[in-house]
C-alpha positions as CSV (number, residue, x, y, z in Angstrom):
1,M,6.7,1.2,-12.7
2,M,6.9,-2.2,-11.2
3,T,8.5,-2.8,-7.8
4,T,10.3,-5.9,-6.8
5,N,9.5,-6.3,-3.2
6,P,9.4,-9.8,-1.7
7,E,7.6,-8.4,1.3
8,I,4.6,-10.3,2.6
9,V,2.2,-8.0,4.4
10,V,-1.0,-8.4,6.4
11,T,-3.7,-5.8,5.7
12,T,-5.9,-4.1,8.3
13,C,-8.7,-6.5,7.2
14,G,-6.5,-9.5,7.9
15,R,-5.6,-10.6,4.3
16,E,-2.0,-11.7,3.7
17,L,-0.6,-10.3,0.5
18,N,2.7,-10.3,-1.3
19,L,3.7,-6.8,-2.6
20,S,6.2,-8.2,-5.1
21,N,5.4,-7.3,-8.7
22,T,2.9,-4.6,-7.8
23,E,2.5,-1.4,-9.7
24,L,3.6,1.6,-7.6
25,V,0.9,4.2,-8.3
26,I,1.8,6.9,-5.8
27,E,5.0,7.3,-3.8
28,R,5.3,9.9,-1.0
29,S,7.7,10.1,1.9
30,N,9.3,12.5,4.4
31,S,11.7,12.0,7.2
32,L,9.1,10.3,9.4
33,F,7.1,7.9,7.2
34,S,6.3,6.8,3.7
35,Y,2.9,6.6,2.1
36,N,2.6,4.5,-1.0
37,I,-0.2,3.2,-3.1
38,H,0.4,-0.1,-4.9
39,K,-2.0,-1.7,-7.4
40,L,-2.1,-5.5,-7.2
41,E,-2.5,-7.8,-10.2
42,S,-6.0,-8.5,-9.0
43,G,-6.9,-4.8,-9.6
44,E,-7.2,-4.0,-5.9
45,Y,-5.1,-1.3,-4.2
46,I,-3.0,-1.3,-1.1
47,I,-2.1,1.8,0.9
48,A,1.2,1.1,2.6
49,E,2.0,3.4,5.5
50,K,5.5,2.8,6.8
51,F,6.8,4.6,9.9
52,Y,10.6,4.7,10.1
53,A,10.9,5.2,13.9
54,N,8.5,2.4,14.8
55,P,7.8,-0.3,12.2
56,F,5.2,-1.9,14.5
57,N,2.9,1.0,13.5
58,N,3.1,0.2,9.8
59,R,-0.3,-0.3,8.2
60,Y,-1.4,-1.9,5.0
61,I,-5.0,-0.9,3.9
62,L,-6.7,-2.8,1.1
63,L,-9.0,-0.8,-1.1
64,N,-11.2,-1.6,-4.1
65,D,-12.0,0.4,-7.2
66,E,-15.0,2.2,-5.7
67,Q,-13.0,3.3,-2.7
68,I,-10.2,4.6,-4.9
69,E,-12.7,6.6,-6.9
70,L,-14.1,8.1,-3.7
71,L,-10.6,9.1,-2.7
72,K,-10.1,10.9,-6.1
73,N,-13.1,13.1,-5.4
74,L,-11.9,14.3,-2.0
């Protein structure tokens, strides 16, 4: 599933990335926030945490393949 999202985000490590045309790998949400994992064309992953009540707390965390594999084993 490809998302069309023209949103430019800045990750916690300071990289500026465009989330348009990413592959949505995991999508979770509740009434307070959403937690999504997007796969970039580069093969890297972004965890996007969006808080509905306070968008200033949104976080975008860049992960590589090794980190994703570690998460699978938790």
